[in-house]
Each structure stands twice: as C-alpha cells, then as structure tokens.
C-alpha positions as a Markdown table, in Angstrom:
| # | Residue | x | y | z |
|---|---|---|---|---|
| 1 | Unk | -1.2 | 31.4 | -18.6 |
| 2 | Unk | 2.0 | 29.4 | -19.1 |
| 3 | Unk | 3.9 | 31.8 | -16.8 |
| 4 | Unk | 1.3 | 31.2 | -14.0 |
| 5 | Unk | 1.6 | 27.4 | -14.4 |
| 6 | Unk | 5.4 | 27.7 | -14.3 |
| 7 | Unk | 5.2 | 29.8 | -11.1 |
| 8 | Unk | 2.9 | 27.3 | -9.4 |
| 9 | Unk | 5.1 | 24.4 | -10.5 |
| 10 | Unk | 8.1 | 26.2 | -8.9 |
| 11 | Unk | 6.1 | 26.8 | -5.7 |
| 12 | Unk | 5.1 | 23.2 | -5.6 |
| 13 | Unk | 8.6 | 22.0 | -6.1 |
| 14 | Unk | 9.9 | 24.4 | -3.4 |
| 15 | Unk | 7.2 | 23.3 | -1.0 |
| 16 | Unk | 7.9 | 19.6 | -1.7 |
| 17 | Unk | 11.6 | 20.1 | -1.1 |
| 18 | Unk | 11.0 | 21.7 | 2.3 |
| 19 | Unk | 8.5 | 18.9 | 3.1 |
| 20 | Unk | 11.2 | 16.4 | 2.1 |
| 21 | Unk | 13.6 | 17.9 | 4.7 |
| 22 | Unk | 10.8 | 17.9 | 7.3 |
| 23 | Unk | 10.2 | 14.2 | 6.6 |
| 24 | Unk | 13.9 | 13.4 | 7.0 |
| 25 | Unk | 13.9 | 15.1 | 10.4 |
| 26 | Unk | 10.6 | 13.3 | 11.3 |
| 27 | Unk | 12.2 | 10.0 | 10.5 |
| 28 | Unk | 15.1 | 10.9 | 12.8 |
| 29 | Unk | 12.7 | 11.6 | 15.6 |
| 30 | Unk | 13.2 | 15.3 | 15.5 |
| 31 | Unk | 9.5 | 16.0 | 15.6 |
| 32 | Unk | 9.4 | 19.7 | 16.7 |
| 33 | Unk | 11.9 | 20.6 | 14.0 |
| 34 | Unk | 9.9 | 18.6 | 11.5 |
| 35 | Unk | 6.7 | 20.4 | 12.4 |
| 36 | Unk | 8.4 | 23.7 | 11.8 |
| 37 | Unk | 9.4 | 22.6 | 8.3 |
| 38 | Unk | 6.0 | 21.2 | 7.6 |
| 39 | Unk | 4.6 | 24.6 | 8.5 |
| 40 | Unk | 7.1 | 26.3 | 6.2 |
| 41 | Unk | 6.2 | 24.0 | 3.4 |
| 42 | Unk | 2.5 | 24.7 | 3.9 |
| 43 | Unk | 3.2 | 28.5 | 3.9 |
| 44 | Unk | 4.9 | 28.1 | 0.5 |
| 45 | Unk | 2.0 | 26.0 | -0.9 |
| 46 | Unk | -0.6 | 24.0 | 0.8 |
| 47 | Unk | -0.4 | 20.4 | -0.4 |
| 48 | Unk | -2.3 | 17.3 | 0.8 |
| 49 | Unk | 1.0 | 15.6 | 1.5 |
| 50 | Unk | 2.3 | 18.3 | 3.8 |
| 51 | Unk | -1.0 | 18.4 | 5.7 |
| 52 | Unk | -1.0 | 14.6 | 6.1 |
| 53 | Unk | 2.6 | 14.4 | 7.2 |
| 54 | Unk | 2.2 | 17.3 | 9.6 |
| 55 | Unk | -0.8 | 15.5 | 11.1 |
| 56 | Unk | 1.4 | 12.4 | 11.4 |
| 57 | Unk | 4.0 | 14.4 | 13.2 |
| 58 | Unk | 1.4 | 15.9 | 15.5 |
| 59 | Unk | 0.3 | 12.4 | 16.4 |
| 60 | Unk | 3.8 | 11.7 | 17.8 |
| 61 | Unk | 2.9 | 14.4 | 20.4 |
| 62 | Unk | -0.5 | 12.6 | 20.9 |
| 63 | Unk | -2.3 | 15.6 | 19.4 |
| 64 | Unk | -4.7 | 13.3 | 17.6 |
| 65 | Unk | -7.4 | 16.0 | 17.2 |
| 66 | Unk | -4.9 | 18.3 | 15.5 |
| 67 | Unk | -3.7 | 15.4 | 13.4 |
| 68 | Unk | -7.3 | 14.6 | 12.3 |
| 69 | Unk | -7.9 | 18.3 | 11.4 |
| 70 | Unk | -4.8 | 18.3 | 9.2 |
| 71 | Unk | -6.0 | 15.1 | 7.5 |
| 72 | Unk | -9.3 | 16.8 | 6.8 |
| 73 | Unk | -7.5 | 19.7 | 5.2 |
| 74 | Unk | -5.5 | 17.2 | 3.0 |
| 75 | Unk | -8.7 | 15.6 | 1.9 |
| 76 | Unk | -10.3 | 18.9 | 1.1 |
| 77 | Unk | -7.3 | 19.6 | -1.3 |
| 78 | Unk | -7.2 | 16.1 | -2.8 |
| 79 | Unk | -10.1 | 13.7 | -2.1 |
| 80 | Unk | -8.3 | 10.9 | -4.1 |
| 81 | Unk | -5.2 | 10.9 | -1.8 |
| 82 | Unk | -5.5 | 7.8 | 0.4 |
| 83 | Unk | -3.1 | 8.5 | 3.2 |
| 84 | Unk | -5.2 | 10.9 | 5.2 |
| 85 | Unk | -8.2 | 8.6 | 5.3 |
| 86 | Unk | -6.1 | 5.8 | 6.7 |
| 87 | Unk | -4.4 | 8.2 | 9.1 |
| 88 | Unk | -7.7 | 9.4 | 10.5 |
| 89 | Unk | -8.8 | 5.8 | 11.0 |
| 90 | Unk | -5.5 | 5.1 | 12.8 |
| 91 | Unk | -5.9 | 8.2 | 15.0 |
| 92 | Unk | -9.4 | 7.1 | 16.0 |
| 93 | Unk | -8.0 | 3.7 | 16.9 |
| 94 | Unk | -5.4 | 5.5 | 19.1 |
| 95 | Unk | -8.3 | 7.4 | 20.7 |
| 96 | Unk | -10.1 | 4.1 | 21.5 |
| 97 | Unk | -12.8 | 4.8 | 19.0 |
| 98 | Unk | -12.7 | 1.8 | 16.5 |
| 99 | Unk | -16.3 | 2.3 | 15.3 |
| 100 | Unk | -15.3 | 5.8 | 14.1 |
| 101 | Unk | -12.2 | 4.4 | 12.5 |
| 102 | Unk | -13.9 | 1.9 | 10.2 |
| 103 | Unk | -15.5 | 4.2 | 7.6 |
| 104 | Unk | -12.2 | 6.2 | 7.2 |
| 105 | Unk | -10.2 | 3.0 | 6.7 |
| 106 | Unk | -12.8 | 1.8 | 4.1 |
| 107 | Unk | -12.5 | 5.1 | 2.3 |
| 108 | Unk | -8.7 | 4.7 | 2.2 |
| 109 | Unk | -9.2 | 1.4 | 0.4 |
| 110 | Unk | -11.3 | 3.2 | -2.2 |
| 111 | Unk | -8.8 | 6.1 | -2.8 |
| 112 | Unk | -7.3 | 6.2 | -6.3 |
| 113 | Unk | -4.1 | 7.9 | -5.3 |
| 114 | Unk | -2.7 | 5.6 | -2.6 |
| 115 | Unk | 0.3 | 3.2 | -2.6 |
| 116 | Unk | -0.1 | 1.6 | 0.8 |
| 117 | Unk | -3.4 | -0.3 | 0.9 |
| 118 | Unk | -1.7 | -2.7 | 3.3 |
| 119 | Unk | -2.2 | -0.1 | 6.2 |
| 120 | Unk | -6.0 | 0.2 | 6.1 |
| 121 | Unk | -6.3 | -3.5 | 5.7 |
| 122 | Unk | -4.0 | -4.1 | 8.7 |
| 123 | Unk | -5.9 | -1.5 | 10.8 |
| 124 | Unk | -9.3 | -3.1 | 9.9 |
| 125 | Unk | -7.8 | -6.5 | 10.9 |
| 126 | Unk | -6.8 | -5.0 | 14.3 |
| 127 | Unk | -10.4 | -3.8 | 14.8 |
| 128 | Unk | -12.0 | -7.0 | 13.9 |
| 129 | Unk | -9.5 | -9.1 | 15.9 |
| 130 | Unk | -10.2 | -7.0 | 19.0 |
| 131 | Unk | -13.9 | -7.4 | 18.4 |
| 132 | Unk | -13.5 | -11.2 | 18.2 |
| 133 | Unk | -14.5 | -11.3 | 14.5 |
| 134 | Unk | -11.5 | -13.5 | 13.6 |
| 135 | Unk | -12.6 | -14.5 | 10.1 |
| 136 | Unk | -12.9 | -10.8 | 9.1 |
| 137 | Unk | -9.6 | -10.0 | 10.9 |
| 138 | Unk | -7.9 | -12.9 | 9.0 |
| 139 | Unk | -9.3 | -11.6 | 5.7 |
| 140 | Unk | -7.9 | -8.1 | 6.2 |
| 141 | Unk | -4.5 | -9.2 | 7.6 |
| 142 | Unk | -4.3 | -11.5 | 4.5 |
| 143 | Unk | -5.1 | -8.6 | 2.2 |
| 144 | Unk | -2.5 | -6.5 | 3.9 |
| 145 | Unk | 0.1 | -9.2 | 3.1 |
| 146 | Unk | -1.1 | -9.5 | -0.5 |
| 147 | Unk | -0.6 | -5.8 | -0.9 |
| 148 | Unk | 2.8 | -5.8 | 0.8 |
| 149 | Unk | 4.3 | -9.3 | 1.2 |
| 150 | Unk | 7.1 | -7.9 | 3.4 |
| 151 | Unk | 4.7 | -6.3 | 6.0 |
| 152 | Unk | 5.9 | -8.1 | 9.1 |
| 153 | Unk | 3.2 | -6.8 | 11.5 |
| 154 | Unk | 0.5 | -8.2 | 9.2 |
| 155 | Unk | 2.3 | -11.5 | 8.9 |
| 156 | Unk | 2.6 | -11.8 | 12.7 |
| 157 | Unk | -1.1 | -10.7 | 13.2 |
| 158 | Unk | -2.2 | -13.3 | 10.6 |
| 159 | Unk | -0.3 | -16.1 | 12.4 |
| 160 | Unk | -1.8 | -15.0 | 15.7 |
| 161 | Unk | -5.4 | -15.0 | 14.3 |
| 162 | Unk | -4.8 | -18.4 | 12.6 |
| 163 | Unk | -3.7 | -19.8 | 16.0 |
| 164 | Unk | -6.8 | -18.4 | 17.6 |
| 165 | Unk | -9.0 | -19.8 | 14.9 |
| 166 | Unk | -7.3 | -23.2 | 15.3 |
| 167 | Unk | -7.9 | -23.2 | 19.0 |
| 168 | Unk | -11.6 | -22.4 | 18.6 |
| 169 | Unk | -12.2 | -25.0 | 15.9 |
| 170 | Unk | -10.3 | -27.8 | 17.8 |
| 171 | Unk | -10.7 | -27.1 | 21.5 |
| 172 | Unk | -8.5 | -29.2 | 23.8 |
| 173 | Unk | -10.5 | -31.7 | 25.8 |
| 174 | Unk | -10.9 | -30.8 | 29.5 |
| 175 | Unk | -11.6 | -32.8 | 32.6 |
| 176 | Unk | -12.2 | -36.5 | 32.9 |
| 177 | Unk | -14.4 | -36.7 | 29.8 |
| 178 | Unk | -11.4 | -35.8 | 27.7 |
| 179 | Unk | -9.2 | -38.6 | 28.9 |
| 180 | Unk | -8.6 | -41.6 | 26.5 |
C-alpha cells in the first residue's frame, strides 16, 4: 500500500510541476501554450487546481461554457476547493447572468479550502451595486477589503458606493425651492 501512495504522490508532484509551468505561461499571456500544459498536467493526474486554472485560461478565449465545465470537474474532485465556485460565478457574470452567479459565489464563501474570499465578496458587491442594492453592495465590498486590505478594486468600488449612498441620503436641492 505504501508503494501505491508513493506513486500517487509522485504523480501529483509531477502534475503540479507541469501545472506550475502552465500558470507561468498563463500569467505571461501565452494562453494557448498554457492550455496545452494544463492538458498535460491533467493527463498525468486530474487535480481540481488544474481543472480550475484550465477553465480560467479558457475564459481568456471567452469560452465561458468550457470554463464552467472545467470548474464542475474540479468541484467533483474536491467540493471543498473554493476557487471553482467563485470562478463559475464570475463566468456567469461575464455571460450577463448575475442571478445564476449568486449561488455559486455564496458557495465559494462557504468553501473550507479557499484563500481568496475577497473575490466572491467583490463579485457579489458588483451584482448588488448593478441592481441598485447599495447597502448590500457596500457590505460585500467591505468584506472583500477585510479579507484582503490591499484589494484595490474593492477599495475603489467601496468608495464609489459610499459616494452613491451619500448622494441618495443628501440630495442636492433643485430649482427655486432649493435657493436660500
């Protein structure tokens, strides 16, 4: 039994090394080459990380359906891995389907193996802001910043929502009635 475990550990390490090279290409914008290496990694050993990152690479080609399929495969392998839940939600946002995104983003927030809770909070904030639910948007942008204080997009979104809330609570006087 120990020999089998050692072999699977070696396979996992080899698959993760190939996936790491794919990620480096991905970050350089070499998406097609990255996709090839993600495929190689998955051929060595299917991992939730490789499926999730391959889905992310597919999204760069606007293949959101393929990206969502890969995220479902990742979830099948590890339901506690949070990245694919957030990614599915983000892809539904890109497809203009925010109502479909919400349950996936909420599942990301419940995932036990996840290091970036700021992303589903930010994405939920985007949905609520677009729907005019500014208090809920503010709450999620704030939580995104609590999770990652350096998250510039969330900080900018929070300032924008705070401005909108200030404008709605203190409307400028208009017309003659507003003159002193």
